[in-house]
N, C-alpha and C positions, 0 to 999 in steps of 0.2 A: 542635612545630608547623612546617609547611611554609614552606620561605622562598619565600614568594610574589612577591617584589621581583625575587630573583635569577631565579625561572621566567619572569616577565613580560618581563624584559630580551632574552630569545633566542625567537623564536619557535620555532625545531625544539625547543627545550625544554619550551616550554609545549605542543606537539601531543604529545610523546613521554609527558609527565606527567599531563596533564590532557586532550588529545585536543579540543582545543577553540580557538578564537582570544579576543586580549583585547576585541574588541570585543562578542565572543558572550559571553563570560564575563561581563562586568559587567552585560550588558543581561539575561541570566539571572539572575545575582544578585540585581537590583533585583524580579525576579518571585518570585525563590525566599523572598527575605525578604516580601513580602507576604502569600506563603501558609504562612510559618511563624510571621507574626505573628497571622494570621487563625486560627492552628490551635488558640491559646491563649486563642479567646475564645469563652465557651459561657455560655447561660444559667445563674444560679447561683453563678458563679463570685466569692470572696469575695476572693480575694488579687489583687493588681494585677498586671499583665502585665509580667514583668521581674523580679518580686522575688525575694527570696532569694538564694543562693549564684550566684554570675556563672560560668557556663562558661568552659571555656578557648577554645572556638568562637564568640566572642564577636559577631565579625562578620559579615557576608553573606558574603562572600568565604570568610572563612576555612570556613565551612560548605557552601559549594557547591565549596571545593577539596578538602575532606574526602571529599565523597561523589564526585566524579569521580574522585581518588586511587582510590577503592575501585572504582570502575567499571572502571578502565583497568587496574590492577594485580590485584587480586582478591587480596588478601592475606588470612591470617586474624585473626581479631581481636586475636588477642595481636600478631600483628608491626604491624598498622594502629595499636594502641596506643603502640607506639615510634615511630613516624613521628608520632603527633598528641598524644603526650604525655597519654594518657588511660588509662584503665584498659579493660580487654577489654568488661566488662560496659557502661561508658558508650559504647564504641565501638558494641556491639551496637545500645543504644538509639538512637543516633543514627542509625546506618543505617537501621534498619525506621522511623523517624521522616521521615528526609529523602527516600527512596527514593519513596513515593506524592506526597511535594511536586513532585520533581522531574519527576515523570510529568505531575502535573497541568499545570505549569509549560509543559511542552513541548506539552501537548495545548491549551491555551489560544493557544498560537502556531501551530496548527493544523499541526503537526510530525509527530505520531503518524501511523500507519499504519492503514487501515482492518481490524479483527480478522473481520469477515464481509463478504460481497456477496453480497446476497440478489436483487438487481434491477438492472435497466441504468440505474435512475436513483443508484442507490447508485455502481454503477461509473461515471459520469458524474461524482459527486460526489468520488471517490477520484483519477480521473484525467479531468482536465477537459482537454477538446481534444487528447486523446490518439487518434494515428492507429496508433500501435504500441505492444504491450507485451510483456514476457520475462518469463516465469515459469521459476522454477526452484526446487530443492528444496536444504535444506542442513541437517547434523545437527550436532549438538555432545555430547561426549561425557559419559555419566554416571556414578556408582560403582555398580560391578555390585552388583546384588540379591544377597541372603543365600540367599532363598528360590526355589527351583528355577521355581517357576512364573513370577515374576517377571524370573526371570535370561532365560527363553525369550523374552519379550514385550519385553524391552528391547534383545536381542543383534541387531546390527544386520547382520552377516555381513561388513563393511566393515574390515578390518585387524583382526577378531575383538575388537571393541569394543562395548560398550553404549551406546546414544545415542538423542537424542531428535529429531526431526526437523520442520519446517516449511517451508511454501510460500512463497517472495518473490516478488512482480509488482512490475515497477518499469517506470516510462517512458522516452521515449528520453533524459531527462536524469539516468538513474540514480537517480532519487529512487523511494525506496519510498514504495507506495501501499496494498500490502497484504500483511499478515503474516498468516499462517493460526495457529491455537493450534497447540501442541505435540503431537505423537504419537509413538507408540514408532518406534523406529530402525529396525523391521523392514517396515514399510508401505512400500509402492511409490510413487513420486512421480505415477504416474498413478492408483494407486488412491487418493490422498489428492484428488487433483484432483476424481475422481469425488466422493469423499464431502463433500469441502467445496461442490462446485458451482458452482465460482467462474469455471470456464470457461464454461459456460452462459449466464451473465450478463453475459458479453463482447459487444458489440454486433459484427452482423457486417462493418460496415466497417472494423473495428480488426483490424490483422494481429496475430498470437500466434505469438511466436518462443520454441520450446521446445528442449531435447536429446533425445536419444534415449531417456532415460527415460521420456518422455511417449509412445512408440509407440500408436496407436489414438486420442489426443485426437480428439474430433468438437466441429471449428469450421471454417467456412467459410474464416476468414482465417488457418489455424494453417499454420506454417511450419518444418518440422523436420527432421533431416538422414536420409538415406536409408541404411539398413543394409544392409551387403553379407554374404556368406556363400562358402566355398568354391566350391560350386556357381554361383553366380551373383556373382561378384566385380564390384566397382565399375568402371566407365569411367572415364576421363578426365573428362567431361562432368558425372559425379555427385559425383565428388569435389571438381571446383570448384563444385558445389554446396553441399555440406557444409563446404567452407572458407569459403564466403561466408555461410552462417547462424552460423558460428562467429563467424566477424569481427562479424556484428551483433549477436548475443546477449551477446557478452563484457561487453556492460555491466552487466548483472545479476549476473555473478560479481564486478565490481568493487563494485557496491551491498555485495553480502554481505560482500566483504573490508575494506569501511568500516565496517559494523554492527559485525565481528569485531576492528576494532580494541580494542575491549575485551575486556579478558580474562573479564569475567562472561558474555560470548557465546561466548568460545572453549574457554577450559579446561574440565578435567572440574567439573560442576555438583557441589557436594557441600553446599549448603543442605538441610533438613531440608523446606521448604515448598515444594511443588510450585508453586504459583502464582507463586513467587519468579523460576523460569525463566521463565515468560512475561513478567513484569515486566523482566528483565534484557535480553529480546529485543526487546522495544516501546522500552525506553530508548533501547537502542544504534539502533535504526532513525530514532529521533527525534533522535537527536544527528548521525546521518548526514546527515538532511534538513537539519538545522540547519547542518552544514559544508557542503552544497551550498549555501545561501543567500549 
């Protein structure tokens, strides 16, 4: 089992191992325990809840530390079994049981980002009182498909890697309020923004800061860098504007980096279920929003 007492004695170690503070850990452990107990209550159950062989993950703290350690480090089930003193099949069952419960616990605290924004009312619900938002794309590597047709779809072209891409939108406090579904890495940022339609539901009075990958985005409050060329190099005024936009929109880069503190959001995705990739990203964004509180 993980030495929780030793981990809790040092804030730096706690952030490095579990990526969460002490107060947030205990609060989230209580929420996870209520959902864990409720998951075993269903009509027609004959056996009492808690009966049978006792698991080695007996306490709420052990269960939360187990799933947070998996998200932070992203070990194989064989390696995770060594740290948790469990069989690899037990680790697999616990991970698939605790992941949706952790996502539900973060959702009850209203920390999860919106997956779709289809109206200005939904935008206001995701970004209340926001005067400026920041939009950027992020990629995470995946294993190279063996089929040639799938190989071309996932090839990103960046560093010769195969990736999946998401759009991330934050507010001025770096809180992730919108996370798009995962798309193949070959898609361009501007094309993803057009397909999701998220830009069209941003109110005109809200400024939108983006990078040069969103050239041509249509919004009255769009603020993006100016691209130069050999024939038309940038003058000092335009260079100053580009530096200004970059310094303002760097908050979304910090948010993406905070989400990718979890290795499940940054390392090569090796799970077989494609929906687990989205779940990792949603939980990573929720834990980042929890960190900001």
